[in-house]
C-alpha positions in Angstrom: -62.0 21.5 24.2 -62.1 25.3 23.7 -63.6 26.9 20.7 -60.1 27.5 19.0 -59.3 23.8 19.3 -62.4 22.9 17.2 -61.3 24.9 14.2 -58.6 22.4 12.8 -61.0 19.3 13.1 -63.9 21.3 11.4 -61.5 22.5 8.7 -60.4 18.9 8.0 -64.0 17.8 7.9 -64.9 20.4 5.4 -62.0 19.5 3.3 -62.8 15.8 3.3 -66.4 16.5 2.6 -65.5 18.7 -0.3 -63.3 16.0 -1.7 -66.0 13.4 -1.4 -68.6 15.7 -3.0 -66.0 16.2 -5.9 -65.5 12.5 -6.4 -69.2 12.0 -6.3 -69.9 14.8 -8.8 -67.3 13.3 -11.1 -68.9 9.9 -10.9 -72.3 11.3 -11.7 -71.2 13.3 -14.7 -69.4 10.2 -16.0 -72.8 8.5 -15.8 -74.6 11.5 -17.4 -76.5 12.3 -14.2 -76.3 16.0 -14.7 -78.8 16.9 -11.9 -76.9 14.9 -9.3 -73.5 16.3 -10.6 -74.8 19.9 -10.4 -75.9 19.2 -6.7 -72.6 17.7 -5.8 -70.5 20.4 -7.4 -72.6 23.3 -5.9 -72.4 21.5 -2.5 -68.6 21.1 -3.0 -68.4 24.9 -3.6 -70.4 25.9 -0.7 -68.4 23.5 1.6 -65.2 24.9 0.3 -66.4 28.5 0.8 -67.4 27.5 4.4 -63.8 26.1 4.8 -62.3 29.4 3.7 -64.4 31.3 6.3 -63.5 28.8 9.0 -59.9 28.8 8.1 -59.4 32.7 8.0 -61.4 33.0 11.2 -59.2 30.4 13.0 -56.0 31.9 11.9 -57.3 35.5 12.6 -58.3 34.6 16.1 -55.2 32.7 16.7 -52.9 35.4 15.5 -54.6 38.8 16.0 -56.9 38.1 19.0 -54.8 35.7 21.0 -51.3 36.6 19.7 -50.4 32.9 19.4 -49.1 33.0 15.9 -49.0 30.0 13.5 -49.3 26.5 14.5 -45.8 24.9 14.6 -45.1 21.6 12.9 -43.1 19.4 15.3 -42.0 16.6 13.0 -38.3 16.1 12.6 -36.0 14.4 10.0 -37.2 13.6 6.4 -40.9 14.1 7.4 -40.3 17.8 7.8 -39.5 18.7 4.2 -42.2 16.2 3.1 -44.7 18.1 5.3 -43.7 21.6 4.1 -43.7 20.4 0.4 -47.3 19.3 0.8 -48.2 22.4 2.7 -46.6 24.7 0.2 -48.2 23.0 -2.9 -51.6 22.8 -1.1 -51.5 26.6 -0.3 -50.3 27.8 -3.6 -52.7 25.5 -5.6 -55.6 26.4 -3.4 -55.1 30.2 -4.1 -54.6 29.6 -7.8 -57.5 27.2 -8.3 -60.2 29.3 -6.6 -60.9 31.8 -9.3 -61.0 28.9 -11.9 -63.4 26.9 -9.7 -65.7 30.0 -9.8 -65.5 30.4 -13.6 -66.0 26.6 -14.1 -69.1 26.8 -11.8 -70.4 29.9 -13.6 -70.1 28.3 -17.1 -71.9 25.2 -15.9 -74.7 27.1 -14.3 -75.2 29.3 -17.3 -75.3 26.3 -19.8 -72.0 27.0 -21.5 -71.2 23.3 -21.3 -68.4 23.1 -23.9 -66.3 25.7 -22.2 -67.3 24.4 -18.7 -66.1 20.8 -19.6 -62.8 22.1 -21.1 -62.0 24.1 -18.0 -63.4 21.4 -15.6 -61.0 18.8 -16.8 -58.1 21.0 -15.7 -59.7 22.4 -12.5 -61.1 19.2 -11.1 -57.9 17.3 -10.3 -56.3 20.4 -8.9 -59.3 21.1 -6.7 -59.3 17.5 -5.6 -55.7 17.5 -4.8 -56.2 20.6 -2.6 -59.0 19.0 -0.7 -56.9 15.8 -0.2 -53.8 17.5 0.8 -55.7 19.7 3.3 -56.6 16.6 5.1 -53.1 15.2 4.9 -51.7 18.5 6.3 -54.3 18.2 9.2 -53.3 14.6 9.9 -49.7 15.4 9.9 -50.1 18.6 12.0 -52.5 17.5 14.6 -52.3 13.7 14.8 -49.0 12.2 13.5 -46.8 15.1 14.8 -49.1 16.9 17.3 -48.6 20.8 17.2 -47.5 22.7 20.2 
């Protein structure tokens, strides 16, 4: 397996790890375990940042260095619009949620807990959706309907 082929698997693992950390962080805060919550949420943020670096690196290498262009989805029939709906919502929400994740994280770290909590209630489900749909896109693109 060459280096370029590792990226999709790494990206899916990073998305899955972020999702697990988000769920653990949520569970911890529901049990008033603030220290563990903070650790999970900081870790989820770091893993998500690593994902972004890996994702951009993969697509930059693929497109600009190797001239391969985007990976093609090979599924046909009803699965095609399902895939593109998931991919589109994932991409748009990932771009939109990122600054809100940063603000939520900042408020928590600065001890502005009321504002942190208000925003986190909106940001958490979107961030979790983005993590989960990232894995779904990977499974559809590389395992259910292998890309060419």
